LUMBAVO-246244 format. One line per 2 residues: number of its first residue (from 0); their letters; for each residue x negated, y negated, z negated of C-alpha. Coordinates in nm, 4 decimals. Example, Ala and Ser with C-alpha at 12.3 -4.5 7.8 and 13.67 -1.06 7.14 Angstrom:
<atoms>
0	AS	-1.2300 0.4500 -0.7800 | -1.3670 0.1060 -0.7140 .
</atoms>
This chain:
<atoms>
0	MI	2.5166 1.3453 -3.8509 | 2.2970 1.5998 -3.7294 .
2	VR	2.3344 1.9813 -3.7499 | 2.0049 2.1671 -3.7979 .
4	SL	1.9522 2.5197 -3.7596 | 1.6740 2.7299 -3.9095 .
6	TN	1.8315 3.0342 -3.7944 | 1.6989 3.3921 -3.7544 .
8	RS	1.8645 3.7211 -3.7379 | 1.8714 3.7704 -4.1351 .
10	AA	2.1467 3.6107 -4.3271 | 1.9348 3.4006 -4.5440 .
12	AR	1.7678 3.2566 -4.2226 | 2.0942 3.1392 -4.0934 .
14	IL	2.1512 2.8623 -4.3292 | 2.2989 2.5659 -4.1430 .
16	FI	2.3383 2.2230 -4.3140 | 2.4207 1.8718 -4.2080 .
18	CS	2.1952 1.5854 -4.3063 | 2.1577 1.2222 -4.2165 .
20	IS	1.7734 1.2335 -4.1845 | 1.6263 1.2864 -3.8488 .
22	LL	1.3686 1.5616 -3.9238 | 1.4282 1.9111 -4.0884 .
24	FT	1.1088 2.0899 -4.1733 | 1.0180 2.4247 -4.3492 .
26	DS	0.6798 2.5593 -4.4602 | 0.7575 2.9319 -4.4299 .
28	FA	0.6512 3.0905 -4.1137 | 0.3902 3.2825 -3.9769 .
30	LS	0.1822 3.0388 -3.7420 | 0.3108 2.6925 -3.7499 .
32	IR	0.2781 2.3990 -3.4895 | 0.0534 2.2184 -3.7632 .
34	DL	-0.1694 2.5264 -3.7664 | -0.2374 2.5000 -3.3946 .
36	EV	-0.2458 2.1394 -3.4045 | -0.5874 2.1552 -3.5799 .
38	LS	-0.7091 2.4059 -3.3220 | -0.6030 2.2158 -3.0318 .
40	LN	-0.7752 1.9085 -3.1449 | -1.1102 2.1050 -3.0625 .
42	GD	-0.9969 2.2285 -2.7599 | -1.0390 2.5854 -2.9140 .
44	LT	-0.7099 2.7734 -2.9310 | -0.8677 3.0980 -3.0491 .
46	AE	-0.5543 3.2989 -3.0242 | -0.5497 3.2456 -2.6338 .
48	QP	-0.7379 3.4581 -2.3854 | -0.8341 3.3907 -2.0352 .
50	LQ	-0.5706 3.4815 -1.7946 | -0.6492 3.7984 -1.6468 .
52	RH	-0.6066 3.9069 -1.2665 | -0.4129 4.2200 -1.1842 .
54	TG	-0.2863 4.2911 -0.8293 | 0.0052 4.5106 -0.9614 .
56	RL	0.2183 4.2258 -1.0707 | 0.3859 3.9432 -0.8888 .
58	GG	0.1182 3.6562 -0.8568 | -0.1440 3.8995 -1.0150 .
60	LD	-0.1361 3.7927 -1.3801 | -0.1431 4.0219 -1.6871 .
62	PL	0.0774 3.9207 -1.9689 | -0.0980 3.7948 -2.2700 .
64	QH	-0.0791 3.9347 -2.6305 | 0.0034 3.6349 -2.8528 .
66	QP	0.1582 3.5765 -3.1943 | 0.5151 3.4588 -3.1853 .
68	LA	0.6198 3.1260 -3.3068 | 0.9841 3.1952 -3.3395 .
70	AE	1.2446 3.0708 -3.5760 | 1.1792 3.1221 -3.9387 .
72	ED	1.2120 3.4453 -4.1136 | 1.4188 3.4045 -4.4311 .
74	AI	1.3598 3.0130 -4.4177 | 1.5376 2.8410 -4.6921 .
76	PR	1.5175 2.4527 -4.6472 | 1.3572 2.2709 -4.9545 .
78	QD	1.3828 1.9001 -5.0349 | 1.0287 1.8673 -5.0993 .
80	AL	0.9555 1.9867 -4.7530 | 1.1576 1.6980 -4.6105 .
82	QQ	0.9290 1.4407 -4.7650 | 0.6213 1.6177 -4.6456 .
84	SH	0.4853 1.4037 -4.3426 | 0.2834 1.7214 -4.1893 .
86	AS	0.5596 1.9699 -4.2538 | 0.6076 2.1828 -3.9579 .
88	PS	0.9351 2.2831 -3.7741 | 1.0029 2.5985 -3.5753 .
90	TY	0.9914 2.5483 -3.2198 | 1.3613 2.5428 -3.1874 .
92	TA	1.4011 2.2792 -3.4706 | 1.1089 2.0777 -3.3027 .
94	LL	1.3123 2.0839 -2.9837 | 1.6142 1.9701 -3.1550 .
96	DA	1.4243 1.6887 -3.3149 | 1.2828 1.5765 -2.9927 .
98	LE	1.6286 1.5903 -2.8287 | 1.7888 1.3743 -3.1192 .
100	MM	1.5189 1.1257 -3.1026 | 1.5774 1.0843 -2.7109 .
102	ES	1.9476 1.0369 -2.7532 | 1.9765 0.8442 -3.0699 .
104	HF	1.6829 0.6150 -3.0077 | 1.7029 0.5723 -2.6235 .
106	FE	2.0461 0.6349 -2.5223 | 2.3241 0.3630 -2.5531 .
108	IS	2.6560 0.5240 -2.5602 | 2.8328 0.1833 -2.4951 .
110	MG	2.6230 0.1548 -2.1605 | 2.6610 0.5229 -2.0788 .
112	TW	2.2833 0.5547 -1.9980 | 1.9302 0.5245 -2.1132 .
114	PQ	1.8759 0.1353 -2.0953 | 1.4988 0.1484 -2.0436 .
116	AI	1.5208 0.3968 -1.7719 | 1.5489 0.3198 -1.4019 .
118	DW	1.7798 0.4717 -1.1785 | 1.6215 0.7828 -1.0874 .
120	TA	1.4372 0.8595 -1.4167 | 1.8082 0.8141 -1.5661 .
122	AV	1.9129 1.1051 -1.3337 | 1.6125 1.3222 -1.4695 .
124	MG	1.7136 1.2403 -1.8303 | 2.0551 1.3626 -1.7639 .
126	TQ	1.9182 1.6915 -1.6100 | 1.7014 1.7615 -1.9028 .
128	IS	1.9842 1.7041 -2.1621 | 2.2047 1.9449 -1.9609 .
130	AT	1.9252 2.2189 -1.9422 | 1.8570 2.1951 -2.3039 .
132	LS	2.2180 2.2319 -2.3701 | 2.2002 2.5543 -2.1737 .
134	SM	1.9290 2.6751 -2.3980 | 2.1247 2.5828 -2.7066 .
136	TE	2.4340 2.7613 -2.6087 | 2.2538 3.0788 -2.5300 .
138	YF	2.0857 3.0605 -2.8582 | 2.4284 2.9937 -3.0260 .
140	KS	2.5709 3.3090 -2.8457 | 2.2609 3.5237 -2.9594 .
142	LQ	2.3469 3.4429 -3.3218 | 2.7187 3.5243 -3.2878 .
144	SG	2.6153 3.8552 -3.1328 | 2.3550 3.9508 -3.4081 .
146	SS	2.3962 4.1930 -3.6896 | 2.4994 3.9104 -3.9223 .
148	PL	2.7667 3.7076 -3.7359 | 2.7984 3.3363 -3.7895 .
150	SR	3.0552 3.2180 -4.0225 | 3.3528 3.0167 -3.9002 .
152	DE	3.1742 2.7002 -4.0305 | 2.8424 2.7692 -3.8955 .
154	SR	2.9888 2.8446 -3.5341 | 3.1693 2.4988 -3.5729 .
156	DH	2.8640 2.3148 -3.6541 | 2.6940 2.4674 -3.3420 .
158	EN	2.9724 2.3796 -3.1252 | 2.9979 2.0359 -3.2683 .
160	LI	2.6211 1.9680 -3.1956 | 2.6498 2.0989 -2.8402 .
162	NR	2.9600 1.8756 -2.7817 | 2.8013 1.5881 -2.9162 .
164	YF	2.5342 1.5768 -2.6585 | 2.7739 1.6973 -2.3936 .
166	TQ	3.0003 1.3780 -2.4441 | 2.6742 1.1851 -2.3621 .
168	IT	2.6238 1.3397 -2.0284 | 3.0104 1.2656 -1.9728 .
170	SF	2.9302 0.9112 -2.0572 | 2.6403 0.8964 -1.8053 .
172	YF	2.8581 1.0116 -1.5339 | 3.0325 0.6627 -1.5654 .
174	GE	2.7043 0.4874 -1.6736 | 2.4857 0.6174 -1.3737 .
176	NA	2.4180 0.3425 -1.1040 | 2.5641 0.5506 -0.8237 .
178	FS	2.6280 0.2644 -0.6115 | 2.2661 0.1161 -0.6209 .
180	LR	2.1420 0.4829 -0.5886 | 2.3282 0.5392 -0.2429 .
182	TQ	2.1003 0.2608 -0.0974 | 1.7775 0.3902 -0.2395 .
184	AY	1.4969 0.6352 -0.1183 | 1.5878 0.9866 -0.0328 .
186	DD	1.4202 1.1517 -0.3115 | 1.6143 0.9107 -0.5635 .
188	ML	1.9419 1.0597 -0.4209 | 1.8259 1.4135 -0.4490 .
190	WV	1.7391 1.3642 -0.8213 | 2.1185 1.2905 -0.8729 .
192	VL	2.2241 1.5992 -0.7063 | 1.9983 1.8400 -0.9171 .
194	GW	2.1320 1.6387 -1.2186 | 2.4843 1.6952 -1.1653 .
196	LE	2.4440 2.0604 -1.0485 | 2.2543 2.1275 -1.3790 .
198	AI	2.5647 1.9812 -1.5692 | 2.7980 2.2209 -1.3794 .
200	KF	2.5596 2.5149 -1.4511 | 2.5869 2.4098 -1.8169 .
202	ID	2.9541 2.4141 -1.8306 | 3.0092 2.7258 -1.6494 .
204	LH	2.7424 2.9029 -1.8983 | 2.8925 2.7521 -2.2035 .
206	SS	3.2485 2.8327 -2.0932 | 3.1526 3.1920 -1.9976 .
208	LH	2.9719 3.2550 -2.3294 | 3.2221 3.1157 -2.5601 .
210	YA	3.5703 3.0687 -2.4251 | 3.8095 3.3067 -2.2619 .
212	ED	3.8286 3.3055 -1.8749 | 4.1797 3.3109 -1.7596 .
214	GD	4.1576 3.2215 -1.3800 | 4.0651 2.8908 -1.2427 .
216	DH	4.3439 2.6744 -1.4052 | 4.1384 2.4046 -1.5957 .
218	SN	4.4342 2.3121 -1.7815 | 4.4461 2.6464 -1.9563 .
220	SS	4.4027 2.5845 -2.3296 | 4.1948 2.8830 -2.3735 .
222	QW	3.9286 2.7442 -2.1655 | 3.6639 2.4699 -2.2714 .
224	YA	3.7976 2.1238 -2.2082 | 3.4689 2.0197 -2.0192 .
226	RQ	3.5733 2.2226 -1.7199 | 3.7835 1.9302 -1.6292 .
228	FI	3.4876 1.7321 -1.5241 | 3.3514 1.9780 -1.2779 .
230	PQ	3.5402 1.8292 -0.9863 | 3.3868 1.4853 -1.0386 .
232	YA	3.0481 1.6174 -1.0879 | 3.0597 1.8172 -0.7789 .
234	HR	3.2022 1.5561 -0.5786 | 2.8869 1.3224 -0.6763 .
236	AR	2.6602 1.6125 -0.6177 | 2.8223 1.6750 -0.2479 .
238	VF	2.8209 1.2754 -0.1772 | 2.4546 1.2337 -0.2778 .
240	YN	2.3478 1.5552 -0.0789 | 2.5237 1.4357 0.2294 .
242	LA	2.3436 1.0979 0.2242 | 2.0077 1.2314 0.1379 .
244	SK	2.0246 1.4805 0.4091 | 2.0052 1.2016 0.6865 .
246	GW	1.6465 1.1975 0.5849 | 1.5720 1.5499 0.7711 .
248	DT	1.4047 1.4366 1.0890 | 1.2623 1.6721 1.3716 .
250	DL	1.1301 1.3740 1.6073 | 0.8254 1.3348 1.3767 .
252	CG	0.6058 1.6270 1.2599 | 0.8549 1.8783 1.3969 .
254	GG	1.0651 1.8539 1.0778 | 1.0589 1.7439 0.7372 .
256	MT	1.2392 1.5115 0.4972 | 1.1396 1.1334 0.5340 .
258	WN	1.0856 0.9885 0.1938 | 1.2239 0.6053 0.2347 .
260	PY	1.4437 0.4906 0.5147 | 1.3414 0.1359 0.4444 .
262	LA	0.9418 0.2127 0.4820 | 0.7338 0.3490 0.7680 .
264	PY	0.7985 0.7250 0.7917 | 0.6316 0.9009 0.5180 .
266	KN	0.6883 1.2721 0.4874 | 0.5972 1.3571 0.1238 .
268	AI	0.5944 1.6683 -0.1007 | 0.8460 1.5412 -0.3568 .
270	TN	1.1294 1.4681 -0.1047 | 1.0974 1.7815 0.0877 .
272	QL	1.0726 1.9922 -0.2505 | 1.3775 1.8148 -0.3874 .
274	YI	1.5394 1.9033 -0.0483 | 1.4627 2.2688 -0.0762 .
276	AA	1.5729 2.2734 -0.4545 | 1.9058 2.0767 -0.3881 .
278	SI	2.0014 2.2806 -0.0710 | 1.9681 2.6071 -0.2500 .
280	GM	2.1321 2.4714 -0.5654 | 2.4275 2.3287 -0.3436 .
282	YL	2.4380 2.6938 -0.2082 | 2.4317 2.8766 -0.5452 .
284	HF	2.6078 2.6490 -0.7828 | 2.8251 2.3829 -0.5981 .
286	PG	3.1901 2.4999 -0.6531 | 3.3455 2.3305 -0.3488 .
288	DC	3.4979 1.9855 -0.3102 | 3.8481 1.8531 -0.1900 .
290	NS	3.7801 1.5143 -0.2901 | 3.8050 1.2880 0.0226 .
292	SP	3.6539 0.9750 -0.1420 | 3.4496 0.8005 0.1258 .
294	FA	3.1072 0.6783 0.1638 | 3.2415 0.3515 0.3009 .
296	AN	3.5629 0.1853 0.4190 | 3.7830 0.3710 0.6552 .
298	QE	3.5936 0.7160 0.6122 | 3.7100 1.0521 0.4659 .
300	LP	3.5258 1.3480 0.3748 | 3.6697 1.6854 0.4889 .
302	PA	3.6928 1.9585 0.2330 | 3.3565 2.1540 0.1259 .
304	KA	3.3659 2.4983 0.0365 | 3.1517 2.6833 -0.2036 .
306	HD	2.8575 2.8939 -0.1021 | 2.8383 2.7440 0.2336 .
308	AQ	2.5797 2.9146 0.4285 | 2.4464 2.5745 0.5849 .
310	YL	2.3118 2.4921 0.2456 | 2.1075 2.7986 0.2440 .
312	NN	1.9867 2.7335 0.6094 | 1.8767 2.3970 0.5088 .
314	AV	1.6597 2.5409 0.2266 | 1.5172 2.8225 0.4408 .
316	EA	1.4189 2.5823 0.7281 | 1.2935 2.3216 0.4830 .
318	YK	1.0641 2.5578 0.3153 | 0.9291 2.7000 0.6241 .
320	WL	0.8311 2.3469 0.7415 | 0.6894 2.2529 0.4143 .
322	KG	0.4889 2.5749 0.3809 | 0.3391 2.5339 0.7381 .
324	SG	0.2765 2.1607 0.6993 | -0.0783 2.1693 0.5683 .
326	MR	0.0225 1.9718 0.2716 | -0.1899 2.1705 0.0175 .
328	NE	-0.5518 2.0824 -0.0892 | -0.8478 2.3280 -0.1409 .
330	QG	-0.7037 2.3948 -0.4986 | -0.3843 2.5197 -0.3458 .
332	LY	-0.2075 2.2174 -0.4955 | 0.0456 2.0045 -0.2970 .
334	VD	-0.0887 1.6544 -0.2119 | 0.1501 1.3843 -0.1760 .
336	GF	0.2514 1.3679 0.1898 | 0.1661 1.2704 0.5594 .
338	HI	0.1747 0.9472 0.7647 | 0.1949 0.9456 1.1340 .
340	KG	-0.1076 0.7865 1.2959 | -0.0422 0.5145 1.5358 .
342	WR	0.3211 0.4906 1.4165 | 0.4526 0.1374 1.4774 .
344	GG	0.8134 0.1891 1.5355 | 1.1032 -0.0591 1.4439 .
346	RD	1.1061 -0.3217 1.7242 | 0.8718 -0.1764 1.9537 .
348	GN	0.9431 0.1749 1.9003 | 0.6107 0.3252 1.9279 .
350	NG	0.6034 0.6604 1.7346 | 0.2227 0.7025 1.7459 .
352	TE	0.1045 1.0578 1.7776 | 0.4271 1.1825 1.6320 .
354	KC	0.2444 1.4351 1.4065 | 0.1702 1.4426 1.0404 .
356	DL	-0.1968 1.3568 1.0763 | -0.2771 1.1009 0.7992 .
358	RD	-0.2768 1.2950 0.4766 | -0.2551 1.1164 0.1345 .
360	ES	-0.4736 1.3145 -0.0981 | -0.2953 1.2082 -0.4288 .
362	VY	-0.1956 1.4859 -0.6498 | 0.0952 1.4533 -0.9157 .
364	TY	0.2208 1.7108 -1.1545 | 0.5780 1.6978 -1.0496 .
366	NQ	0.4695 1.7737 -0.6744 | 0.3811 2.1221 -0.8231 .
368	GV	0.7050 2.1699 -1.0092 | 1.0299 2.0997 -0.8268 .
370	LL	0.9400 2.3633 -0.5541 | 0.9462 2.6425 -0.8326 .
372	SG	1.3194 2.6260 -0.8990 | 1.3790 2.6039 -0.5213 .
374	LR	1.1706 2.9366 -0.4608 | 1.3664 3.1084 -0.7438 .
376	GL	1.6815 3.0083 -0.5862 | 1.5712 3.1096 -0.2411 .
378	WV	1.5024 3.4503 -0.3984 | 1.8416 3.4729 -0.5675 .
380	AT	1.9983 3.3992 -0.2376 | 1.7793 3.6507 0.0028 .
382	SV	1.6099 3.8694 -0.2332 | 1.2856 3.8123 -0.0289 .
384	RQ	0.9877 3.8737 -0.2616 | 0.7620 3.6432 -0.0774 .
386	YL	0.9368 3.3311 -0.2467 | 0.8556 3.4641 -0.5981 .
388	LD	0.5042 3.5482 -0.4928 | 0.4611 3.1781 -0.3606 .
390	GH	0.5982 3.0364 -0.6833 | 0.3497 3.2476 -0.8970 .
392	EL	0.0404 3.1526 -0.6815 | 0.1497 2.7776 -0.7316 .
394	VQ	0.1792 2.8172 -1.0997 | -0.1699 2.9895 -1.1259 .
396	NV	-0.3185 2.7151 -0.9038 | -0.1740 2.4422 -1.1516 .
398	IA	-0.3039 2.6423 -1.4614 | -0.6591 2.6587 -1.3141 .
400	AT	-0.6310 2.2836 -1.2168 | -0.5762 2.1968 -1.5885 .
402	GW	-0.9001 2.3271 -1.6789 | -0.7686 2.6368 -1.8688 .
404	ED	-1.0924 2.8103 -1.8363 | -1.2726 2.5244 -1.9806 .
406	RG	-1.0964 2.4929 -2.3262 | -1.2935 2.5533 -2.6330 .
408	TE	-1.6136 2.4875 -2.4174 | -1.8312 2.1972 -2.3974 .
410	RK	-1.6708 2.1294 -2.0525 | -1.3224 2.0926 -2.2068 .
412	WR	-1.3321 1.7304 -2.1136 | -1.3977 1.7919 -1.7351 .
414	WA	-1.1455 1.6547 -1.4993 | -1.0275 1.9948 -1.3211 .
416	GL	-0.7636 1.8261 -1.0782 | -0.4672 1.8061 -1.2982 .
418	GR	-0.5874 1.7976 -1.6651 | -0.8734 1.9173 -1.8844 .
420	GG	-0.9120 2.1635 -2.1285 | -0.5963 2.3511 -2.0263 .
422	VM	-0.3865 2.0378 -2.0849 | -0.1823 1.8950 -1.8106 .
424	EE	-0.2593 1.5397 -1.7230 | -0.1613 1.2642 -1.4810 .
426	QC	-0.4520 1.0519 -1.3287 | -0.2917 0.7533 -1.4877 .
428	DW	-0.2474 0.8840 -1.8423 | -0.6300 0.8286 -1.9248 .
430	SG	-0.6138 0.4455 -1.8520 | -0.2736 0.3988 -2.0069 .
432	TC	-0.1472 0.2758 -1.6839 | 0.1348 0.5062 -1.5799 .
434	SQ	0.4597 0.3510 -1.4566 | 0.8074 0.4981 -1.5385 .
436	NG	0.7337 0.7275 -1.2529 | 0.4238 0.8833 -1.3828 .
438	QT	0.5521 0.9037 -1.7359 | 0.8285 1.1185 -1.6077 .
440	FK	0.6232 1.3698 -1.4027 | 0.4990 1.6383 -1.6565 .
442	GI	0.8475 1.6746 -1.7946 | 0.9648 1.7448 -1.4617 .
444	FF	0.7067 2.0096 -1.4088 | 0.7992 2.2047 -1.7222 .
446	HH	1.1670 2.1768 -1.6546 | 1.1308 2.3434 -1.3157 .
448	LT	0.8775 2.5940 -1.4386 | 1.1444 2.6992 -1.7144 .
450	LF	1.3852 2.7516 -1.4345 | 1.1382 2.9423 -1.2238 .
452	CS	1.0571 3.1703 -1.5028 | 1.3922 3.2406 -1.6539 .
454	PL	1.4939 3.6173 -1.6539 | 1.6127 3.7477 -1.2945 .
456	PK	1.8977 3.9544 -1.2804 | 1.8212 4.3045 -1.4463 .
458	GH	1.8085 4.6171 -1.2072 | 1.6358 4.4458 -0.9244 .
460	DD	1.2800 4.5859 -0.8303 | 1.1445 4.2374 -0.8656 .
462	SA	1.2941 4.1553 -1.2053 | 1.0249 4.3189 -1.4266 .
464	LH	0.7371 4.2193 -1.2225 | 0.8494 3.8575 -1.2258 .
466	QQ	0.8816 3.8689 -1.6096 | 0.5423 4.0285 -1.6493 .
468	SC	0.3878 3.7469 -1.4467 | 0.5847 3.4869 -1.6474 .
470	NG	0.4678 3.6237 -1.9723 | 0.1168 3.5656 -1.8543 .
472	YA	0.1757 3.1863 -1.8721 | 0.2840 3.1765 -2.2405 .
474	DW	-0.0427 3.0786 -2.4135 | -0.0983 2.8038 -2.1483 .
476	IR	0.2795 2.6903 -2.2054 | 0.1993 2.6939 -2.5805 .
478	HN	-0.1262 2.5001 -2.5503 | 0.0530 2.2267 -2.3720 .
480	AF	0.3443 2.2268 -2.6078 | 0.1200 2.1610 -2.9066 .
482	AA	-0.0823 1.9168 -2.6857 | 0.2489 1.7137 -2.6462 .
484	YI	0.3524 1.7689 -3.0034 | 0.0461 1.5900 -3.1806 .
486	TR	0.1104 1.2864 -2.9876 | 0.4284 1.1968 -3.1885 .
488	NE	0.4201 0.8770 -3.3915 | 0.5838 0.8362 -3.7458 .
490	KG	0.9230 0.8033 -3.5619 | 0.8862 1.1146 -3.3647 .
492	EF	0.8388 0.9626 -3.0452 | 0.6241 1.1624 -2.8022 .
494	GE	0.3203 0.9947 -2.6079 | 0.2281 0.9998 -2.2594 .
496	WW	-0.1239 1.1433 -2.2832 | -0.0981 1.4880 -2.4272 .
498	GR	-0.3652 1.6234 -2.6401 | -0.4461 1.2758 -2.7988 .
500	PS	-0.3203 1.2851 -3.1588 | -0.1159 0.9955 -3.3140 .
502	PK	-0.3248 0.8292 -3.5927 | -0.0972 0.9702 -3.8456 .
504	DA	-0.2394 1.3289 -3.7419 | -0.5920 1.2217 -3.7024 .
506	DE	-0.8616 1.2625 -3.9576 | -1.0352 0.9165 -4.0196 .
508	DD	-1.3596 1.0988 -4.0653 | -1.3636 1.2854 -3.7416 .
510	ED	-1.5607 1.1450 -3.4275 | -1.3197 1.0509 -3.1600 .
512	DT	-1.4723 1.2274 -2.8458 | -1.2268 1.0355 -2.6086 .
514	VG	-1.4644 0.7776 -2.5972 | -1.6950 0.9574 -2.3678 .
516	ML	-1.4554 1.1075 -2.1421 | -1.4844 1.0362 -1.8002 .
518	PP	-1.1926 0.9103 -1.6050 | -1.0149 1.1396 -1.3613 .
520	IS	-1.1264 1.1618 -1.0076 | -0.9076 0.9269 -0.8031 .
522	VG	-0.8100 1.0113 -0.4501 | -0.5324 0.8916 -0.2200 .
524	TD	-0.3031 0.5910 -0.2751 | -0.1486 0.5892 -0.6169 .
526	YR	0.1692 0.4134 -0.5026 | 0.3621 0.6047 -0.7741 .
528	ND	0.1946 0.3870 -1.0363 | 0.0426 0.0905 -0.8469 .
530	GV	0.3387 0.0238 -0.6157 | 0.3739 0.0632 -0.2264 .
532	PR	0.0811 -0.1095 -0.0541 | 0.1837 -0.4086 0.1876 .
534	DE	0.0107 -0.2688 0.4925 | 0.0938 -0.1237 0.8334 .
536	IW	0.0503 0.2171 0.7328 | 0.3415 0.1927 0.4696 .
538	RL	0.5576 -0.0847 0.5776 | 0.7781 -0.1515 0.8869 .
540	PE	0.6654 -0.4020 1.1238 | 0.9448 -0.6170 1.0494 .
542	DD	0.9021 -0.6062 0.6757 | 0.8140 -0.9519 0.5531 .
544	AM	0.6626 -0.8224 0.2481 | 0.3525 -0.7208 0.4721 .
546	YR	0.2710 -1.0970 0.5310 | 0.3147 -1.2422 0.1743 .
548	PW	-0.0079 -1.2865 -0.0137 | -0.0942 -0.9867 -0.2148 .
550	KY	-0.4170 -0.8055 -0.3555 | -0.3818 -0.4277 -0.3284 .
552	GR	-0.4839 -0.2467 -0.6514 | -0.3967 -0.1358 -0.9887 .
554	EV	-0.1955 -0.4135 -1.1984 | -0.4407 -0.5225 -1.4706 .
556	HE	-0.3230 -0.4133 -1.8284 | -0.4936 -0.5751 -2.1342 .
558	QS	-0.7110 -0.3194 -2.3012 | -0.6162 -0.0761 -2.0066 .
560	NW	-0.8480 0.2064 -2.1017 | -0.9665 0.3678 -2.4112 .
562	EE	-1.3178 0.2331 -2.4092 | -1.1880 -0.1216 -2.3841 .
564	VS	-0.9590 -0.0303 -2.6997 | -1.2750 0.1254 -2.8659 .
566	AA	-1.4737 -0.2095 -2.8162 | -1.1739 -0.4448 -2.9151 .
568	EE	-1.0989 -0.2719 -3.2568 | -1.1433 0.0474 -3.4573 .
570	PR	-1.0320 0.3488 -3.2542 | -0.8237 0.4866 -3.5561 .
572	QQ	-0.6394 0.1678 -3.5796 | -0.4986 0.1885 -3.2359 .
574	DI	-0.2664 0.4510 -3.1198 | -0.3892 0.5511 -2.7664 .
576	ND	-0.0398 0.6449 -2.6430 | 0.0852 0.2750 -2.7382 .
578	RG	-0.1144 0.1183 -2.4497 | 0.0572 0.0206 -2.1277 .
580	RG	0.4275 0.1102 -2.1365 | 0.3815 0.2892 -2.4523 .
582	RT	0.6257 0.5610 -2.5755 | 0.9421 0.5505 -2.3765 .
584	VE	1.2446 0.7745 -2.2886 | 1.0572 0.9226 -2.0044 .
586	TQ	0.7679 1.0348 -2.2360 | 1.0165 1.1693 -2.4805 .
588	SG	1.1751 1.3632 -2.2113 | 0.8244 1.5387 -2.1382 .
590	GV	0.8248 1.6496 -2.4859 | 1.1732 1.7938 -2.4681 .
592	AV	1.0859 1.9724 -2.1606 | 0.7736 2.1438 -2.2592 .
594	LR	0.9234 2.2498 -2.6035 | 1.2205 2.3805 -2.4134 .
596	AL	0.9748 2.5873 -2.2115 | 0.7833 2.7233 -2.4991 .
598	WK	1.1251 2.7989 -2.6620 | 1.2991 2.9600 -2.3759 .
600	LV	1.0217 3.1229 -2.1909 | 0.8103 3.2372 -2.4964 .
602	ES	0.9470 3.2435 -2.8400 | 1.3239 3.3139 -2.7910 .
604	RQ	1.1997 3.6262 -2.5860 | 0.9862 3.7262 -2.8772 .
606	EG	1.2852 3.6929 -3.1183 | 1.5026 3.9205 -2.8755 .
</atoms>
């Protein structure tokens, strides 16, 4: 049973009801998702205006004027609307629908996980759920505090829905493959840290908003029951942080995190950004840990305190190294990382130049995102404005690299570095060859953008400036949310390649302009989707995998690109987002993340 809220501030709009169907739509608000689907297909979102530069704000962006797409005003659900395939929900309802599909279709309660996910993407799924629950509980609180407070039954329904999804997070604590993850790459470990810190943040938030706080006694009946899980979540975050910290290395490149201890040294963007975000997250949100459970036999952990300055120092040092590493290209985007020229360590112990001097030029969307939450955290801890300035600069570079200025023009299909026509895209989206890694990346970006642009504490000089700059991203966020939304199939599953509609939303008489689209410009080694090459740059000398017969290159997929699909059958008979791995929990999480960004950063603010 799924609670659906079409709630606004008026009493009529706060009608809640429980239904057994998975979608609840209304047709009574000003500018619907469906309205903008039609516009987005033509790449011409006429309500949007180009971002304007203004040096008086953080990052130099003016906020844009845009029409709100908030919860329905006086929305009364109608049964006939439930039967309309093109009926349009509010963004909040669309977010709940996407979350429900992610959990009811992809999560297996008996296993405590998303069986189709791999270990690190499952950690990301848990993070997305906890973050979405935080947005849900904030909205719940706003309704309780409104001019027409919720009834007891309405409050119960909201609380029940939140508890339903939280129990899945608790189930995931036991279903997570923690033992295997301890032996994986350092970035895999750090996703675990972020995931359980996010769960702790949600528990703290929900408890503070809806339950009395009578000290730290977790057994107190006035406190939310979920607080009893905080020590377990904190311990797991601590264990994985300590393990991952072993990747920090000063012998090569003067610092920086190494990606994988089982391969030749590779200092990449994501591992260093994760280390920054995890370090500052531990400083701000880790509540301490007295659990002495060891990494291995005959080892015990000493107690760890909250707000340990060492975590802050690690974050500051890691960002200083990353910023000076030269890991950004001419567009101001982070490339993937650095190898060390001549390194042939292992048995012969040759460190080569000991410098980061072989740069891999691959660009992924998540390499532009994770750092954002780390920079926000560094500002919270230090009040140094430069961290915010650096974050806004990166966001602006990303927006430009999606071809934002090309939208609505004949150049809308031009590859701009991270997308086209203002829509974010991985290079592998075009060919349908994204692995589980690549399918997760866009959702990660929007999750961390949402963290970065959430309101800062009031009263600080930087708060209003930061908010104004984030307001300037509203139309771009909306543009991408609608691009993701139109990929849904009849089940409500989101696709991988945003902006390409499912056949259910496509007009059969329309000419499909994707056929003439040029592929992205490929640079670097796409090891995230193709696998790690078996060569001396990537592998250890003693790695037998180097010497097995192998042909480097992309795995061949049947009908791997759109031109081949078009030649094989009628384009409208084939859903372009069913190619390759098709729709997965990873692509669904991307839909959840971008809708949450639209709701939290744009429309809930307009409501308020």
